[in-house]
BATOR-477219 format. One record per residue: residue in one letter; x, y, z of N, C-alpha, C in turn. Coordinates in steps of 0.05 Angstrom, whole numbers, plus 5000, padded with zeros to 4 digits. Example, Ala and Ser with C-alpha at 12.3 -4.5 7.8 and 13.67 -1.06 7.14 Angstrom:
BEGIN
R   residu    n_X    n_Y    n_Z   ca_X   ca_Y   ca_Z    c_X    c_Y    c_Z
R        A   5264   4886   5156   5246   4910   5156   5264   4934   5156
R        S   5257   4955   5142   5273   4979   5143   5258   5001   5157
//
This chain:
BEGIN
R   residu    n_X    n_Y    n_Z   ca_X   ca_Y   ca_Z    c_X    c_Y    c_Z
R        M   3746   8088   8247   3740   8066   8213   3760   8036   8224
R        R   3780   8038   8239   3802   8021   8246   3784   8006   8257
R        H   3770   8012   8278   3753   8004   8293   3737   7972   8287
R        W   3720   7985   8258   3702   7961   8248   3714   7948   8220
R        L   3737   7956   8207   3748   7952   8191   3762   7924   8194
R        R   3756   7891   8189   3765   7875   8192   3772   7857   8166
R        P   3788   7840   8170   3790   7827   8141   3762   7811   8135
R        W   3740   7803   8152   3730   7798   8148   3705   7808   8133
R        V   3708   7837   8145   3690   7855   8135   3697   7864   8105
R        A   3727   7862   8106   3727   7876   8074   3727   7856   8061
R        V   3728   7820   8064   3714   7807   8045   3684   7814   8037
R        L   3670   7813   8057   3646   7817   8054   3638   7841   8035
R        L   3651   7859   8032   3657   7889   8018   3658   7882   7991
R        V   3681   7860   7994   3688   7854   7963   3676   7845   7950
R        G   3659   7819   7967   3637   7795   7953   3618   7815   7945
R        L   3606   7837   7961   3584   7847   7955   3580   7864   7927
R        V   3608   7873   7925   3618   7895   7905   3621   7887   7872
R        Y   3634   7859   7880   3631   7837   7860   3614   7827   7847
R        A   3589   7816   7866   3576   7805   7864   3553   7834   7840
R        G   3562   7851   7850   3536   7866   7845   3554   7882   7824
R        L   3572   7885   7808   3585   7890   7792   3577   7870   7761
R        T   3579   7836   7773   3571   7821   7761   3543   7823   7753
R        L   3529   7829   7768   3502   7833   7763   3493   7858   7743
R        A   3509   7879   7748   3506   7901   7730   3520   7895   7704
R        R   3536   7878   7699   3540   7869   7675   3527   7855   7656
R        Y   3514   7842   7668   3500   7816   7651   3467   7823   7654
R        G   3467   7852   7667   3428   7861   7657   3414   7858   7685
R        G   3423   7846   7718   3409   7843   7731   3409   7808   7734
R        D   3415   7795   7718   3401   7767   7720   3419   7747   7738
R        P   3410   7737   7762   3427   7727   7780   3432   7696   7763
R        L   3425   7691   7753   3427   7664   7735   3450   7666   7719
R        V   3464   7688   7710   3488   7692   7706   3508   7670   7722
R        F   3504   7675   7748   3519   7657   7760   3519   7629   7762
R        V   3503   7622   7756   3489   7590   7747   3503   7587   7726
R        L   3515   7589   7708   3518   7581   7680   3503   7557   7668
R        V   3481   7563   7663   3467   7533   7658   3467   7529   7627
R        G   3480   7503   7627   3480   7497   7599   3461   7483   7583
R        T   3458   7484   7559   3436   7470   7549   3436   7437   7545
R        R   3459   7436   7544   3461   7404   7551   3450   7389   7570
R        Y   3449   7398   7591   3424   7393   7619   3405   7401   7624
R        S   3401   7425   7618   3373   7438   7620   3355   7439   7598
R        Q   3359   7433   7573   3350   7419   7550   3348   7394   7540
R        S   3367   7380   7549   3378   7346   7543   3382   7351   7516
R        D   3394   7367   7502   3413   7366   7487   3430   7358   7484
R        P   3442   7335   7473   3468   7322   7475   3491   7338   7459
R        Q   3484   7363   7435   3495   7373   7427   3504   7402   7440
R        G   3492   7404   7462   3483   7439   7480   3510   7444   7491
R        T   3510   7469   7500   3534   7469   7512   3534   7463   7537
R        Q   3553   7462   7546   3560   7448   7572   3553   7457   7604
R        G   3563   7485   7604   3553   7505   7631   3574   7490   7649
R        Y   3566   7495   7674   3593   7487   7694   3576   7483   7726
R        D   3591   7473   7736   3584   7452   7763   3560   7475   7774
R        G   3562   7493   7780   3544   7510   7795   3515   7507   7780
R        Q   3508   7494   7758   3483   7491   7753   3473   7479   7764
R        F   3484   7454   7772   3474   7435   7787   3463   7432   7815
R        A   3474   7462   7837   3462   7458   7850   3441   7477   7850
R        Y   3444   7499   7831   3420   7506   7825   3391   7499   7817
R        Y   3398   7473   7802   3378   7452   7784   3362   7436   7816
R        I   3383   7425   7835   3371   7419   7866   3361   7438   7871
R        A   3371   7456   7880   3355   7487   7891   3331   7484   7885
R        R   3326   7491   7861   3301   7497   7845   3277   7473   7850
R        D   3286   7448   7848   3272   7425   7854   3283   7406   7866
R        P   3285   7402   7896   3307   7384   7913   3294   7356   7911
R        A   3270   7349   7893   3260   7328   7892   3262   7314   7862
R        G   3266   7339   7844   3272   7318   7814   3295   7335   7793
R        G   3313   7357   7813   3334   7366   7800   3353   7344   7791
R        W   3352   7318   7801   3368   7302   7786   3365   7294   7766
R        R   3341   7302   7751   3339   7300   7718   3353   7319   7702
R        Y   3366   7342   7709   3384   7353   7701   3413   7356   7714
R        C   3418   7337   7725   3445   7331   7734   3462   7312   7713
R        D   3494   7311   7706   3505   7301   7694   3506   7269   7710
R        V   3513   7275   7734   3519   7249   7748   3502   7252   7769
R        P   3479   7249   7780   3463   7259   7804   3473   7253   7828
R        A   3478   7222   7840   3485   7220   7863   3515   7235   7869
R        Y   3533   7237   7848   3552   7260   7851   3550   7281   7860
R        R   3522   7294   7850   3514   7319   7844   3503   7324   7875
R        Y   3484   7308   7885   3469   7302   7904   3485   7303   7934
R        Q   3505   7284   7927   3518   7294   7956   3530   7311   7965
R        R   3529   7336   7952   3529   7365   7956   3508   7375   7969
R        I   3490   7371   7984   3468   7373   7987   3455   7403   8001
R        L   3480   7402   8020   3471   7426   8038   3468   7451   8030
R        Y   3487   7467   8011   3489   7483   8005   3459   7492   7980
R        P   3456   7477   7959   3428   7478   7945   3406   7482   7968
R        L   3409   7454   7989   3378   7461   8012   3379   7477   8020
R        L   3400   7492   8031   3390   7516   8047   3383   7536   8029
R        A   3395   7542   7996   3383   7559   7983   3353   7563   7980
R        W   3340   7534   7978   3317   7527   7977   3302   7538   7999
R        M   3313   7529   8023   3294   7544   8040   3294   7574   8053
R        L   3318   7582   8045   3320   7613   8045   3301   7622   8024
R        A   3294   7615   8001   3271   7624   7978   3245   7609   7988
R        L   3246   7598   8008   3213   7592   8012   3206   7571   8001
R        G   3223   7553   7977   3213   7535   7962   3206   7546   7934
R        R   3207   7572   7928   3204   7593   7910   3227   7590   7885
R        P   3220   7577   7865   3245   7578   7844   3258   7598   7833
R        E   3237   7616   7824   3249   7645   7829   3271   7659   7832
R        A   3267   7655   7869   3289   7666   7890   3312   7646   7889
R        V   3317   7627   7878   3336   7616   7887   3368   7625   7868
R        G   3360   7631   7849   3384   7643   7837   3399   7659   7858
R        W   3380   7687   7872   3392   7702   7897   3403   7684   7919
R        T   3384   7667   7923   3394   7659   7947   3423   7642   7952
R        L   3426   7628   7932   3451   7613   7915   3477   7636   7924
R        I   3474   7657   7907   3496   7687   7918   3496   7691   7941
R        A   3471   7698   7953   3470   7709   7991   3490   7689   8010
R        L   3482   7668   8004   3492   7641   8016   3528   7652   8008
R        N   3535   7648   7992   3566   7647   7986   3577   7676   7991
R        V   3564   7695   7989   3579   7724   8004   3577   7721   8029
R        A   3556   7714   8049   3560   7700   8079   3576   7686   8087
R        A   3584   7667   8078   3600   7643   8074   3627   7650   8069
R        L   3642   7669   8048   3660   7680   8053   3663   7696   8070
R        A   3649   7717   8074   3656   7734   8102   3661   7712   8131
R        G   3631   7698   8133   3638   7679   8159   3665   7659   8160
R        G   3677   7648   8138   3707   7630   8136   3725   7647   8136
R        T   3726   7677   8136   3744   7695   8134   3747   7706   8162
R        Y   3720   7703   8174   3724   7716   8206   3742   7689   8221
R        F   3722   7665   8221   3742   7649   8241   3775   7645   8230
R        T   3775   7645   8199   3804   7647   8200   3826   7669   8209
R        E   3803   7696   8212   3827   7709   8224   3827   7710   8263
R        R   3806   7695   8274   3806   7693   8306   3830   7678   8307
R        L   3819   7653   8293   3853   7628   8288   3878   7640   8291
R        L   3882   7663   8280   3914   7684   8268   3916   7692   8290
R        A   3897   7712   8306   3905   7731   8320   3908   7719   8343
R        V   3887   7698   8351   3891   7677   8380   3926   7668   8380
R        R   3938   7665   8356   3964   7657   8358   3984   7686   8358
R        G   3970   7704   8359   3986   7733   8364   4002   7740   8334
R        V   3981   7735   8308   3998   7743   8286   3980   7762   8274
R        S   3992   7781   8262   3967   7790   8243   3940   7781   8228
R        R   3919   7793   8243   3898   7778   8229   3888   7786   8200
R        W   3905   7807   8184   3897   7818   8164   3910   7786   8133
R        Y   3929   7771   8146   3937   7750   8132   3907   7727   8124
R        A   3887   7739   8139   3862   7719   8133   3854   7729   8104
R        L   3864   7748   8094   3854   7749   8068   3866   7733   8051
R        A   3886   7722   8049   3893   7702   8038   3871   7674   8023
R        Y   3860   7673   8050   3837   7650   8048   3817   7669   8037
R        G   3801   7689   8049   3780   7703   8039   3781   7713   8010
R        L   3805   7731   8000   3797   7735   7973   3818   7713   7954
R        Y   3818   7690   7964   3837   7669   7946   3815   7665   7924
R        G   3827   7656   7902   3803   7653   7871   3796   7633   7873
R        G   3807   7613   7890   3790   7578   7891   3764   7588   7902
R        L   3759   7607   7925   3737   7613   7937   3723   7630   7922
R        M   3734   7657   7908   3725   7679   7902   3704   7667   7875
R        A   3723   7646   7863   3709   7638   7847   3682   7614   7852
R        G   3678   7611   7870   3657   7597   7876   3637   7616   7877
R        L   3639   7641   7888   3621   7661   7893   3609   7666   7866
R        R   3629   7666   7840   3621   7677   7818   3609   7656   7796
R        L   3611   7631   7814   3608   7609   7795   3581   7585   7813
R        D   3570   7601   7840   3549   7581   7854   3568   7566   7855
R        L   3584   7558   7871   3594   7532   7875   3600   7531   7901
R        T   3598   7507   7918   3599   7491   7949   3620   7501   7961
R        E   3649   7512   7950   3665   7504   7969   3661   7526   7991
R        P   3654   7553   7983   3653   7581   8006   3635   7563   8023
R        L   3609   7548   8020   3607   7548   8054   3612   7524   8066
R        A   3620   7500   8045   3639   7482   8056   3665   7484   8074
R        Y   3679   7504   8065   3711   7506   8077   3698   7532   8096
R        G   3679   7545   8095   3668   7559   8121   3673   7550   8139
R        L   3650   7523   8140   3632   7514   8159   3662   7491   8176
R        V   3692   7482   8157   3709   7482   8162   3718   7498   8185
R        Q   3727   7526   8174   3755   7545   8187   3736   7552   8212
R        G   3702   7541   8220   3691   7551   8238   3693   7521   8259
R        A   3702   7500   8255   3695   7477   8263   3729   7483   8278
R        L   3750   7491   8265   3767   7490   8274   3781   7519   8299
R        W   3758   7533   8292   3754   7559   8313   3751   7546   8336
R        V   3722   7530   8341   3713   7519   8364   3736   7495   8371
R        W   3751   7483   8360   3775   7464   8367   3790   7479   8382
R        E   3808   7505   8366   3820   7521   8380   3819   7529   8407
R        K   3785   7535   8408   3781   7551   8436   3790   7535   8451
R        Q   3777   7495   8459   3772   7489   8473   3794   7474   8477
R        E   3816   7477   8458   3845   7476   8461   3854   7490   8485
R        A   3849   7521   8482   3859   7534   8492   3853   7542   8528
R        G   3823   7529   8520   3821   7528   8557   3832   7506   8563
R        S   3832   7484   8556   3857   7455   8557   3874   7475   8574
R        R   3890   7493   8557   3920   7497   8561   3917   7517   8592
R        R   3889   7538   8595   3890   7546   8619   3884   7534   8646
R        Q   3871   7509   8643   3868   7496   8668   3893   7488   8672
R        E   3913   7479   8649   3938   7467   8664   3960   7483   8671
R        A   3956   7519   8662   3971   7542   8671   3960   7544   8698
R        G   3929   7540   8704   3919   7547   8726   3934   7525   8753
R        G   3948   7508   8748   3956   7483   8768   3943   7462   8772
R        R   3918   7451   8757   3900   7433   8753   3899   7412   8729
R        K   3933   7404   8728   3938   7380   8709   3926   7358   8711
R        Q   3921   7358   8734   3906   7325   8735   3873   7326   8730
R        E   3872   7346   8733   3844   7345   8724   3838   7351   8689
R        A   3857   7366   8681   3861   7369   8657   3861   7341   8640
R        G   3880   7332   8652   3886   7307   8644   3865   7290   8634
R        R   3844   7289   8656   3822   7271   8657   3803   7292   8635
R        Q   3808   7314   8632   3786   7323   8612   3805   7326   8590
R        R   3812   7313   8579   3832   7321   8546   3813   7318   8529
R        G   3789   7314   8527   3768   7318   8508   3769   7349   8501
R        G   3780   7366   8516   3790   7395   8511   3813   7407   8497
R        K   3821   7380   8498   3849   7385   8474   3849   7368   8449
R        C   3829   7347   8451   3828   7331   8426   3805   7324   8417
R        G   3784   7350   8421   3762   7342   8404   3735   7356   8414
R        S   3722   7365   8402   3698   7388   8404   3669   7380   8392
R        P   3646   7363   8401   3630   7355   8390   3613   7376   8376
R        V   3615   7411   8386   3607   7427   8368   3623   7425   8338
R        A   3660   7426   8345   3672   7418   8320   3657   7394   8297
R        M   3658   7378   8313   3650   7350   8301   3627   7355   8285
R        V   3600   7374   8294   3574   7373   8283   3587   7391   8260
R        L   3601   7417   8257   3609   7426   8243   3613   7416   8215
R        L   3631   7402   8226   3657   7378   8203   3641   7365   8194
R        A   3614   7355   8205   3587   7336   8186   3576   7352   8171
R        L   3569   7372   8179   3557   7389   8164   3576   7402   8134
R        A   3606   7412   8141   3621   7418   8115   3617   7386   8096
R        A   3616   7363   8109   3626   7342   8096   3593   7336   8074
R        L   3566   7349   8082   3545   7351   8067   3545   7371   8049
R        A   3567   7390   8057   3569   7408   8041   3576   7405   8014
R        K   3600   7385   8021   3627   7390   7996   3645   7357   8002
R        E   3657   7335   7998   3657   7312   8008   3689   7317   8013
R        T   3711   7339   7992   3728   7337   8006   3738   7347   8023
R        T   3716   7366   8042   3730   7371   8068   3731   7353   8083
R        L   3725   7323   8082   3733   7302   8095   3761   7296   8099
R        I   3773   7311   8076   3811   7303   8081   3817   7325   8105
R        A   3802   7347   8115   3807   7363   8143   3802   7345   8161
R        V   3780   7328   8158   3770   7304   8187   3787   7283   8187
R        A   3804   7271   8165   3831   7257   8162   3845   7265   8178
R        G   3851   7297   8176   3884   7307   8187   3879   7306   8214
R        L   3859   7314   8226   3851   7321   8263   3843   7290   8261
R        L   3834   7267   8251   3838   7238   8257   3858   7232   8268
R        L   3885   7230   8249   3914   7228   8247   3913   7243   8273
R        Y   3917   7266   8278   3924   7272   8305   3918   7266   8339
R        L   3893   7256   8328   3874   7244   8353   3886   7218   8352
R        A   3903   7200   8333   3911   7180   8338   3928   7185   8346
R        L   3955   7203   8337   3983   7201   8348   3983   7215   8382
R        E   3962   7227   8383   3956   7237   8415   3947   7212   8430
R        R   3937   7190   8419   3926   7171   8431   3893   7173   8444
R        C   3880   7194   8427   3863   7206   8443   3840   7188   8425
R        W   3839   7157   8430   3816   7143   8424   3794   7148   8424
R        R   3777   7157   8446   3751   7162   8445   3743   7186   8426
R        Q   3755   7203   8428   3753   7224   8411   3754   7231   8383
R        A   3773   7204   8370   3774   7199   8342   3756   7179   8343
R        V   3740   7170   8354   3719   7150   8346   3691   7167   8349
R        G   3696   7183   8366   3665   7202   8365   3671   7217   8350
R        L   3698   7233   8332   3696   7244   8300   3688   7221   8283
R        G   3696   7207   8279   3688   7184   8267   3661   7184   8261
R        L   3653   7178   8284   3621   7169   8283   3601   7195   8276
R        V   3605   7219   8290   3597   7241   8281   3598   7246   8252
R        V   3613   7251   8249   3621   7257   8215   3613   7241   8195
R        G   3628   7209   8205   3620   7185   8180   3589   7185   8176
R        L   3574   7175   8202   3551   7164   8199   3527   7186   8184
R        P   3527   7202   8181   3512   7224   8171   3516   7227   8141
R        F   3539   7217   8135   3556   7220   8106   3548   7197   8095
R        A   3551   7172   8106   3545   7142   8098   3521   7136   8095
R        A   3499   7153   8113   3471   7148   8114   3459   7165   8087
R        W   3478   7189   8092   3466   7200   8060   3474   7187   8034
R        Q   3501   7175   8033   3509   7157   8011   3489   7138   8013
R        G   3485   7118   8030   3466   7101   8026   3437   7106   8013
R        A   3426   7125   8021   3408   7138   8011   3409   7152   7983
R        L   3425   7157   7971   3437   7163   7947   3438   7142   7927
R        W   3439   7108   7937   3445   7093   7925   3415   7080   7924
R        A   3403   7080   7945   3379   7071   7939   3361   7078   7924
R        W   3360   7113   7922   3342   7131   7911   3354   7130   7876
R        L   3379   7136   7876   3390   7136   7848   3406   7123   7835
R        G   3409   7092   7848   3420   7067   7835   3455   7071   7838
R        T   3470   7086   7859   3492   7088   7857   3490   7112   7873
R        P   3526   7114   7900   3528   7124   7919   3536   7154   7904
R        G   3550   7179   7913   3560   7193   7902   3583   7198   7903
R        V   3600   7189   7909   3629   7178   7922   3647   7178   7901
R        G   3667   7193   7879   3677   7191   7862   3697   7209   7850
R        A   3705   7215   7830   3729   7224   7824   3719   7256   7805
R        G   3698   7257   7806   3684   7278   7794   3655   7271   7775
R        G   3653   7295   7758   3631   7295   7748   3630   7278   7717
R        A   3614   7288   7701   3619   7283   7668   3642   7288   7663
R        M   3662   7273   7647   3678   7279   7632   3706   7268   7646
R        A   3706   7266   7683   3721   7268   7695   3740   7237   7694
R        T   3765   7243   7701   3781   7218   7699   3785   7203   7732
R        S   3801   7178   7731   3798   7170   7755   3830   7185   7778
R        F   3823   7179   7799   3845   7184   7826   3875   7170   7807
R        E   3892   7180   7817   3927   7170   7803   3935   7155   7830
R        W   3960   7139   7825   3964   7120   7837   3991   7130   7848
R        L   4006   7146   7828   4032   7158   7828   4027   7180   7832
R        P   4051   7201   7855   4046   7227   7856   4054   7245   7836
R        F   4031   7258   7827   4029   7278   7810   4022   7272   7782
R        A   4019   7244   7784   4022   7231   7756   4003   7243   7739
R        G   3978   7259   7754   3957   7275   7738   3970   7296   7720
R        L   3983   7312   7733   3994   7332   7717   4011   7325   7692
R        M   4024   7303   7702   4044   7293   7682   4040   7279   7659
R        R   4013   7261   7655   3994   7262   7648   3982   7287   7624
R        V   3980   7305   7633   3976   7330   7613   3991   7332   7588
R        A   4021   7319   7591   4040   7314   7572   4038   7299   7551
R        T   4020   7277   7559   4018   7253   7541   4002   7268   7519
R        E   3978   7292   7534   3960   7292   7517   3974   7316   7495
R        S   3982   7329   7510   4000   7363   7492   4023   7374   7510
R        R   4048   7376   7500   4073   7381   7512   4072   7416   7512
R        S   4061   7428   7499   4054   7457   7501   4042   7469   7524
R        V   4011   7443   7522   3999   7460   7554   4005   7439   7573
R        F   4023   7424   7568   4034   7418   7599   4055   7437   7608
R        W   4066   7451   7593   4097   7477   7602   4082   7499   7611
R        I   4057   7502   7593   4041   7521   7601   4020   7520   7626
R        L   4007   7502   7638   4002   7488   7664   4019   7489   7684
R        L   4049   7478   7672   4073   7475   7701   4072   7505   7708
R        A   4084   7520   7688   4088   7546   7698   4064   7559   7719
R        I   4039   7557   7705   4018   7567   7727   4014   7551   7753
R        E   4006   7527   7753   4003   7510   7774   4032   7498   7791
R        G   4057   7501   7778   4083   7494   7789   4079   7512   7816
R        P   4088   7540   7812   4091   7553   7836   4066   7563   7857
R        L   4043   7545   7848   4017   7558   7858   4009   7533   7877
R        F   4008   7511   7867   4005   7489   7872   4025   7466   7872
R        V   4052   7456   7854   4070   7436   7861   4084   7444   7887
R        L   4102   7462   7878   4112   7478   7903   4103   7471   7923
R        P   4085   7493   7933   4072   7487   7955   4066   7465   7969
R        T   4053   7443   7956   4051   7411   7957   4072   7398   7971
R        V   4098   7406   7956   4124   7395   7964   4134   7396   7989
R        W   4128   7431   7990   4142   7444   8016   4123   7434   8043
R        A   4099   7425   8039   4083   7423   8059   4083   7401   8061
R        L   4090   7380   8043   4101   7349   8054   4127   7344   8074
R        A   4139   7367   8066   4169   7361   8084   4167   7371   8110
R        I   4158   7397   8103   4158   7405   8134   4138   7394   8160
R        S   4119   7385   8147   4095   7373   8168   4108   7347   8178
R        A   4126   7329   8153   4135   7309   8157   4156   7312   8181
R        R   4175   7325   8173   4205   7331   8188   4190   7337   8216
R        D   4173   7354   8217   4157   7369   8252   4144   7343   8262
R        L   4131   7329   8252   4120   7300   8266   4145   7282   8269
R        L   4168   7277   8246   4185   7261   8264   4207   7274   8288
R        R   4206   7297   8291   4210   7314   8306   4203   7313   8334
R        G   4172   7300   8340   4157   7297   8355   4136   7318   8367
R        W   4137   7339   8343   4111   7360   8345   4095   7362   8335
R        R   4079   7340   8351   4044   7341   8344   4022   7359   8349
R        H   4011   7370   8324   3992   7396   8329   3974   7386   8306
R        P   3948   7395   8312   3925   7385   8288   3927   7410   8264
R        W   3944   7428   8268   3954   7439   8243   3979   7432   8229
R        V   3995   7412   8244   4016   7401   8228   4000   7370   8216
R        T   3981   7361   8225   3969   7332   8216   3959   7347   8189
R        L   3942   7378   8193   3926   7379   8171   3939   7386   8148
R        L   3957   7397   8150   3975   7404   8129   3987   7386   8110
R        L   4000   7364   8127   4009   7339   8117   3981   7334   8099
R        V   3960   7321   8112   3939   7307   8100   3927   7322   8073
R        Q   3923   7346   8069   3923   7359   8050   3935   7362   8030
R        A   3964   7364   8032   3986   7357   8008   3986   7336   8001
R        V   3980   7310   8018   3976   7288   8012   3955   7282   7985
R        A   3932   7300   7999   3907   7290   7971   3922   7301   7953
R        L   3931   7326   7940   3933   7337   7925   3960   7323   7909
R        L   3981   7295   7910   3982   7285   7898   3977   7268   7881
R        F   3956   7253   7894   3941   7228   7861   3910   7247   7859
R        L   3906   7268   7859   3881   7288   7834   3893   7276   7809
R        P   3865   7273   7795   3865   7263   7769   3879   7283   7755
R        F   3883   7264   7729   3885   7287   7701   3860   7303   7694
R        S   3842   7296   7705   3822   7316   7697   3816   7338   7715
R        T   3834   7342   7729   3829   7362   7760   3860   7382   7746
R        W   3884   7370   7745   3901   7380   7732   3903   7395   7714
R        R   3890   7386   7691   3891   7407   7669   3868   7428   7672
R        E   3852   7432   7694   3834   7462   7692   3847   7480   7720
R        P   3868   7498   7717   3865   7512   7732   3845   7517   7749
R        L   3827   7523   7748   3799   7541   7765   3795   7501   7773
R        A   3803   7483   7770   3794   7461   7775   3817   7457   7805
R        M   3835   7463   7796   3866   7457   7824   3850   7481   7842
R        A   3848   7504   7830   3843   7526   7855   3826   7519   7873
R        R   3803   7504   7862   3779   7501   7879   3792   7471   7895
R        L   3809   7454   7890   3816   7433   7906   3836   7438   7928
R        A   3848   7459   7928   3875   7470   7941   3865   7488   7958
R        V   3841   7489   7963   3833   7513   7981   3836   7504   8019
R        G   3831   7476   8014   3847   7467   8036   3872   7467   8051
R        L   3886   7465   8029   3920   7470   8030   3929   7495   8038
R        V   3912   7517   8026   3913   7545   8036   3909   7552   8061
R        A   3889   7545   8073   3874   7552   8094   3901   7529   8112
R        A   3906   7509   8107   3918   7495   8131   3946   7504   8133
R        T   3958   7515   8109   3980   7533   8109   3985   7566   8126
R        L   3958   7573   8127   3955   7592   8147   3959   7587   8167
R        L   3943   7567   8185   3942   7556   8201   3969   7546   8215
R        Y   3982   7536   8203   4013   7529   8206   4026   7550   8208
R        G   4028   7565   8193   4047   7599   8196   4043   7615   8224
R        A   4013   7609   8225   4004   7627   8251   4017   7606   8281
R        R   4015   7583   8278   4027   7559   8300   4055   7565   8305
R        R   4071   7568   8286   4095   7577   8290   4108   7596   8285
R        C   4084   7618   8284   4086   7651   8281   4114   7661   8262
R        S   4108   7642   8241   4123   7647   8220   4115   7666   8203
R        R   4131   7689   8195   4130   7710   8179   4134   7702   8152
R        R   4155   7686   8150   4145   7680   8119   4133   7655   8105
R        V   4127   7648   8130   4103   7622   8120   4077   7638   8110
R        L   4065   7657   8124   4050   7679   8128   4051   7690   8105
R        T   4071   7702   8097   4074   7722   8070   4078   7702   8044
R        F   4079   7680   8039   4083   7667   8023   4055   7663   8022
R        S   4039   7652   8044   4014   7649   8031   3993   7670   8023
R        L   4007   7691   8027   3989   7719   8000   3997   7718   7976
R        S   4015   7698   7969   4025   7693   7932   3995   7682   7930
R        W   3975   7672   7937   3964   7654   7926   3937   7673   7917
R        L   3942   7693   7928   3923   7723   7921   3929   7720   7888
R        A   3947   7712   7874   3948   7713   7848   3921   7699   7827
R        T   3918   7678   7848   3893   7662   7830   3868   7684   7832
R        L   3868   7701   7829   3850   7724   7833   3845   7732   7801
R        T   3867   7729   7783   3868   7729   7762   3849   7719   7746
R        L   3831   7691   7764   3816   7676   7742   3792   7690   7744
R        L   3784   7710   7762   3763   7729   7760   3766   7759   7748
R        V   3793   7767   7744   3797   7783   7736   3787   7798   7707
R        N   3808   7765   7697   3803   7758   7662   3777   7736   7669
R        E   3749   7740   7655   3735   7727   7660   3742   7704   7631
R        S   3755   7709   7615   3760   7691   7591   3773   7663   7601
R        V   3788   7670   7630   3792   7647   7631   3769   7627   7654
R        L   3749   7626   7655   3730   7619   7671   3711   7599   7646
R        P   3696   7585   7661   3676   7575   7638   3653   7591   7632
R        V   3660   7617   7620   3634   7638   7625   3623   7637   7592
//
């Protein structure tokens, strides 16, 4: 049993059991994962709102006409990869789309965990810390609600694994005494075409994965790997920009923005989005601070401090710059994100993954053990009353 039992297998089994129990609880209807709201499905202004997964469902059911059922069509369509793959797996049959959306997210959760455990194992730390990624509530909620995060961040983890393998190959070259050739082939350390393609796909699954791309670009700039930095920017940026342009021409606006309907704008001051909750309700603010403080605020402050310290000391590594950029992004999230713990859990997936990689790179049991505290976000799933169901 020990031979085959790995974190990714455990996550696969948990995902299958969880999906099965949810289906059994609601009569075997896959649309219970979609959370369709009548406000958009029936164009009823006074109807139920539903949740984000419904828009992936509408697009997957009808890629050309699903925009009619979206709150902000261009914003939803920029995350095209997940619904498009579901449509393809369903062979264009609308009645099968509900099932393929679930199957894709189960597979993506297991795949992302697989790459995470490989990234940990190559650094000599226990692969079981990968459960902090695979069972993280922000990703498991993606399975429960047909969201894009499992696929998007699974692709990021795959890209980082390819990146790590190429860097390891560069280190072996240097250890073998071929330092001159390793210097000429600095691309093994500073980029990988396969990793770039995976990151480009991730950006088309969810635009927030571009934060990870920014972290890698910062590393390449610090290492003066200008050719690889330009290559990464072009491979990821051109398809994303082209799709934004297509959405602009088709739907009248690009997709990039702070969110869907009822979203507020990004903030200019650190944690201003959280502090703004106090202006609405002090009691709600203190409740949110008690929840989000230890889960997101303190880890963000720690990540900023530790990554900045390492860079100032000259310790440059992709996992350090990833940690820094992921933390910086959380500082300026809008009020509409901070006021919803589920939204915060979704946006913090990148920070969780970056913390695991940083802990593995430093072989820090303290950091890796702390990352397991994020499993507390599973309460989002244990108690469905906190979900928008």
